C-alpha positions in Angstrom: 69.1 84.3 77.4 72.7 84.5 78.5 75.3 83.0 76.3 76.5 79.8 78.1 80.1 79.7 79.3 81.1 76.8 77.1 79.8 78.4 74.0 81.4 81.6 74.9 84.7 79.7 75.5 84.5 78.1 72.1 83.9 81.4 70.3 86.8 83.1 72.1 89.1 80.1 71.5 88.3 80.2 67.8 89.2 83.9 67.5 92.4 84.9 65.7 92.9 87.4 68.6 93.0 84.8 71.3 96.5 85.6 72.6 95.7 89.3 72.9 92.3 88.5 74.5 94.0 86.5 77.1 96.2 89.5 78.0 93.3 91.9 78.6 93.0 93.4 82.1 90.0 94.8 83.9 89.8 96.4 87.3 86.6 95.5 89.3 86.0 98.2 91.9 83.2 99.0 94.4 84.7 101.8 96.6 81.6 102.0 98.8 82.0 98.3 99.7 85.8 98.4 100.0 86.2 95.8 97.2 88.6 96.0 94.3 90.4 93.2 92.3 91.9 92.5 88.9 90.5 90.2 86.2 93.0 89.1 83.5 91.7 87.5 80.3 88.5 88.3 78.3 87.0 84.9 79.2 87.5 85.6 82.9 85.9 89.0 82.6 82.9 87.5 80.9 82.7 84.6 83.3 82.6 87.1 86.3 79.7 89.1 84.9 77.9 85.8 83.8 78.2 84.5 87.4 76.9 87.8 88.9 74.0 87.8 86.5 73.1 84.1 87.2 73.5 84.8 91.0 71.2 87.8 90.9 68.7 85.7 88.8 68.5 83.3 91.7 68.0 85.7 94.5 66.0 88.5 92.8 62.7 87.2 94.2 63.9 87.7 97.8 66.0 90.9 97.2 64.6 94.3 98.1 63.7 96.5 95.2 66.2 99.3 95.9 69.0 96.7 95.8 67.7 94.8 92.8 67.2 97.9 90.6 70.8 99.1 91.1 72.5 95.7 90.9 70.6 93.3 88.6 70.2 95.8 85.8 73.8 96.8 86.0 75.2 93.2 85.7 72.6 92.4 83.1 73.6 95.3 80.8 77.2 94.6 81.2 76.7 91.0 80.2 74.7 92.0 77.2 77.5 94.2 76.1 80.1 91.4 76.5 77.8 88.9 74.5 77.5 91.3 71.6 81.3 91.9 71.6 81.8 88.1 71.3 79.1 87.4 68.7 79.6 90.5 66.6 83.0 92.1 66.9 85.1 88.9 67.5 83.4 87.2 64.5 83.9 90.1 62.2 86.7 89.1 59.8 87.4 92.7 58.8 88.4 93.7 62.4 92.1 94.1 63.2 93.7 93.5 66.6 94.0 97.3 67.3 90.4 97.9 66.5 89.4 95.0 68.8 91.4 96.5 71.7 90.0 100.0 71.0 86.4 98.7 71.0 87.0 96.7 74.2 88.5 99.8 76.1 85.7 102.0 74.8 82.6 99.9 75.0 83.4 97.3 77.7 85.9 98.9 80.1 84.2 102.1 79.9 80.8 100.8 80.9 82.3 98.6 83.6 84.2 101.5 85.3 81.3 104.0 84.9 79.5 103.8 88.2 77.9 107.3 88.1 74.3 107.2 89.2 74.5 103.6 90.1 75.8 101.6 93.0 75.8 97.8 92.1 76.4 95.2 94.8 78.0 91.7 93.9 75.4 89.1 94.8 77.9 87.2 96.9 78.9 90.2 99.1 78.1 90.0 102.8 76.1 93.3 102.5 73.6 91.7 100.1 73.1 88.9 102.5 72.5 91.4 105.3 70.1 93.4 103.3 68.1 90.3 102.2 67.9 89.1 105.8 66.9 92.6 107.0 64.1 92.7 104.3 62.8 89.4 105.4 62.4 90.7 109.0 61.4 94.4 108.5 61.5 95.8 105.0 61.0 99.4 106.4 64.7 99.4 107.5 66.3 98.4 104.2 66.4 101.8 102.5 68.2 103.4 105.4 70.7 100.6 105.7 71.4 100.6 101.9 72.0 104.4 101.8 74.4 104.0 104.8 76.4 101.3 102.9 76.7 103.4 99.7 77.6 106.6 101.8 74.6 108.6 100.7 73.3 111.5 103.0 69.9 110.9 104.2 67.6 112.4 106.7 66.5 110.2 109.6 63.0 111.1 110.2 61.5 108.0 111.4 62.3 105.1 113.9 62.7 102.6 111.1 65.2 104.8 109.4 67.2 105.2 112.5 67.1 101.4 113.3 68.2 100.6 109.7 71.1 103.0 109.9 72.2 101.7 113.3 72.0 98.1 112.2 74.0 98.8 109.0 76.6 100.7 111.1 76.9 97.8 113.5 77.2 95.3 110.6 80.0 97.2 109.0 81.9 98.2 112.1 81.5 95.1 114.1 85.1 94.0 113.3 86.5 96.9 115.3 85.3 95.4 118.5 87.7 93.3 120.5 85.2 90.5 120.5 85.7 90.2 116.8 89.5 90.5 116.7 89.8 86.8 116.0 87.3 87.2 113.2 89.2 90.1 111.8 92.4 88.2 111.6 90.6 85.1 110.1 88.8 87.4 107.7 92.1 88.9 106.6 93.6 85.6 106.1 90.6 84.4 104.1 90.7 87.5 102.0 94.4 86.8 101.1 93.6 83.2 100.3 90.6 84.3 98.2 92.8 86.8 96.3 95.4 84.2 95.6 92.8 81.7 94.6 91.1 84.1 92.2 94.5 85.0 90.7 95.3 81.3 90.2 91.8 80.8 88.7 92.3 83.6 86.2 95.7 82.1 85.1 94.2 78.7 84.7 91.2 79.9 82.8 93.4 81.7 80.3 95.6 78.7 79.9 92.7 76.4 79.4 91.2 78.7 76.8 94.6 78.8 74.9 94.9 75.0 75.3 91.4 74.5 73.9 92.2 76.7 71.0 95.4 74.7 70.2 93.5 71.4 70.5 90.9 72.6 68.0 93.7 73.7 65.6 95.4 70.3 65.9 92.1 68.5 65.5 91.4 70.5 62.4 94.9 69.7 61.0 94.4 66.0 61.7 90.9 66.0 60.3 92.2 67.6 57.1 94.9 65.0 56.8 92.5 62.2 57.4 90.1 63.7 54.8 93.0 63.9 52.3 94.1 60.3 53.0 90.5 59.1 52.6 90.1 61.0 49.3 93.5 59.6 48.0 92.6 56.0 49.0 89.1 56.3 47.5 90.6 57.5 44.3 93.1 54.7 44.3 90.4 52.1 44.8 88.2 53.7 42.1 91.1 53.7 39.6 91.9 50.0 40.4 88.3 49.1 40.1 88.0 50.8 36.7 91.2 49.2 35.5 90.4 45.7 36.7 86.7 45.8 36.0 86.9 44.2 32.6 89.1 41.3 33.9 86.8 40.9 36.9 83.7 40.8 34.8 85.4 38.4 32.4 86.5 36.1 35.2 83.1 36.3 36.7 81.4 35.3 33.4 83.8 32.5 32.8 83.3 31.2 36.3 79.5 31.5 36.0 79.6 29.7 32.6 81.8 26.9 34.1 79.5 26.5 37.0 76.5 26.4 34.7 78.2 23.8 32.5 79.2 21.7 35.4 75.7 21.9 36.8 74.2 21.0 33.4 76.6 18.1 33.0 75.8 16.8 36.5 72.0 17.1 35.9 72.4 15.3 32.5 74.5 12.7 34.1 72.0 12.1 36.7 69.3 12.0 34.0 71.2 9.7 31.7 72.8 7.4 34.4 70.0 4.8 34.2 70.0 4.9 30.3 73.7 4.2 30.3 73.4 1.3 32.6 70.5 0.0 30.4 72.4 0.3 27.2 75.6 -1.4 28.7 73.5 -4.3 30.1 71.6 -4.6 26.9 74.8 -4.6 24.8 76.2 -7.4 26.9 73.1 -9.4 26.8 72.7 -9.1 23.0 76.3 -10.0 22.3 76.0 -13.1 24.5 72.8 -14.1 22.6 74.6 -13.4 19.2 77.4 -15.7 20.3 74.9 -18.4 21.3 73.2 -18.1 17.9 76.7 -18.4 16.2 77.3 -21.6 18.1 73.8 -22.7 17.0 74.6 -22.1 13.4 77.8 -24.0 13.8 76.0 -26.9 15.4 73.4 -27.0 12.7 76.1 -27.0 10.0 77.8 -30.0 11.6 74.4 -31.8 11.9 73.8 -31.0 8.3 77.2 -32.2 7.2 76.7 -35.4 9.1 73.2 -35.9 7.6 74.5 -35.3 4.2 77.2 -37.9 4.8 74.6 -40.4 5.9 72.3 -39.6 3.0 75.1 -40.1 0.5 76.1 -43.2 2.3 72.7 -44.8 1.9 72.2 -43.8 -1.7 71.9 -46.8 -3.9 75.0 -47.6 -5.8 73.3 -47.8 -9.3 71.6 -44.3 -8.8 73.9 -42.6 -11.2 73.4 -45.3 -13.9 69.7 -45.4 -13.6 69.6 -41.7 -14.4 70.9 -42.2 -17.8 70.1 -45.9 -18.7 67.7 -47.4 -16.2 64.7 -46.4 -14.0 64.8 -42.7 -13.7 61.9 -42.5 -11.1 64.2 -43.7 -8.2 66.8 -41.0 -9.2 64.2 -38.3 -9.2 62.8 -39.4 -5.8 66.3 -39.3 -4.3 67.1 -36.0 -5.9 63.9 -34.5 -4.5 64.8 -35.8 -1.0 68.3 -34.3 -1.3 67.0 -30.9 -2.5 64.4 -30.7 0.2 67.0 -31.6 2.8 69.3 -28.9 1.6 66.6 -26.3 1.4 65.5 -26.9 5.0 69.2 -26.5 6.1 69.6 -23.3 4.2 66.2 -21.9 5.6 67.2 -22.8 9.1 70.7 -21.4 8.7 69.4 -18.2 7.1 67.1 -17.6 9.9 69.7 -18.2 12.5 72.1 -15.9 10.7 69.4 -13.2 10.7 68.9 -13.4 14.3 72.6 -13.5 15.0 73.4 -10.5 13.0 70.4 -8.6 14.5 71.7 -9.2 18.0 75.2 -8.1 17.0 73.7 -5.1 15.3 71.6 -4.1 18.3 74.6 -4.7 20.7 76.8 -2.4 18.7 74.0 0.1 18.6 73.7 0.1 22.4 77.5 0.4 22.7 77.5 3.4 20.4 74.7 5.0 22.3 76.6 4.5 25.6 79.8 6.1 24.0 77.8 8.9 22.5 76.2 9.6 25.9 79.6 10.0 27.5 80.7 12.3 24.6 77.5 14.3 25.1 78.3 14.8 28.8 81.9 15.8 28.1 80.8 18.4 25.5 78.2 19.8 27.9 80.9 20.2 30.7 83.2 22.1 28.2 80.3 24.3 27.1 80.6 23.2 23.4 76.9 22.7 22.9 74.0 25.1 22.8 70.3 24.3 23.4 69.4 23.2 19.9 72.5 21.0 19.5 71.6 19.3 22.8 68.1 18.6 21.4 69.5 16.9 18.3 71.9 14.7 20.3 69.1 13.7 22.7 66.8 12.9 19.8 69.6 10.7 18.3 70.2 8.9 21.6 66.6 8.0 22.2 65.6 7.4 18.5 64.2 4.0 17.4 66.9 1.4 16.9 67.0 -0.6 13.7 66.8 -4.5 14.2 68.7 -5.4 11.1 66.1 -8.0 10.1 64.6 -5.9 7.2 67.6 -4.1 5.9 71.2 -4.9 5.0 73.3 -5.8 8.0 75.4 -2.6 8.7 76.5 -0.5 11.8 73.7 1.7 13.0 74.1 5.5 12.4 72.9 8.4 14.5 71.2 11.1 12.4 72.7 14.6 12.4 75.7 13.7 14.7 78.6 13.8 12.5 78.4 17.6 12.2 78.5 18.0 16.0 81.3 15.7 16.7 83.5 17.5 14.0 82.5 20.8 15.6 85.8 22.8 16.6 
């Protein structure tokens, strides 16, 4: 398969000998067709033979064998030589510029100029169109016409050979007729335009190849700079990450602990919100009840004092005398009444005092539980408690309260709490 033009352009533009390759010249000459022109630049030389090969590939099914054998194989062989030169010689790092020029002159130019024993026709020449057309109408005339075009001596021993020779002669010399004078002038003008166009095309191709090579070099330079910049920034980021990793990890851990403590504090507050309200309300109710009992004790004391006054007021005047000198029975009776009255007062007063102190005791217990709950929430938020310590405080908060009825009246104490409150 032929090497595509774009791939060939890339390989040539990447060569270190690009400037010298763009200065190479090649003369293309077909003397039997009166065709000769110059090609400048190695890429233009390759492009010409590539186009000829592709052109012959398209028309080889309709071309006569005598024309195909001399032309198709010629352009194919030259294209193979050019491809090998591009893929092998230009890619060889050990080659020098002088050796590249020597190989080009010997292997490429030599084979192009060597037309001995072969007479190739460009696929776009008018003679090829004529021979293909002649082959489609009468193939027996093609050989004679072909030999006439290449100037080969031949024996005309048949009508078909004579007709082919005459038709080839008429095709080649039709411009000498006055009828075709206008066509001759137009053809000359078109030939000049064609030569000028081909010259400009060659120059543009060489400039394009050089420009592509420069673009690739610039692209490589910018790519290297970007890679270097990327590597530098990646290293800077990696160094920064390594140096700041400890601080970031510490900040992350502290933030996570704070979030966990706040969440735990919030959950505990939600859980303990109702108990706090209950203890606040309970302390207020118990203190009000204790105040009422205190007022009751004071009232009972006043009533007792008034009753003692009445009792003493109605005591017989000779009671004290009868104790020592008179009837002692009356004195005993009044003494028993007085003792019973006083005992009843003290029993009632004692009971009321018990109930009063029990209410004050429970009210203080509820207040301390409320304060301890707020302390517990504050310590959770600051992360000062672990799981076991939380269990101890919760057990203290929800432990059974002493009524104060069966013990000495004193402030209630929470078990195992003092060590936690004094914790640094």
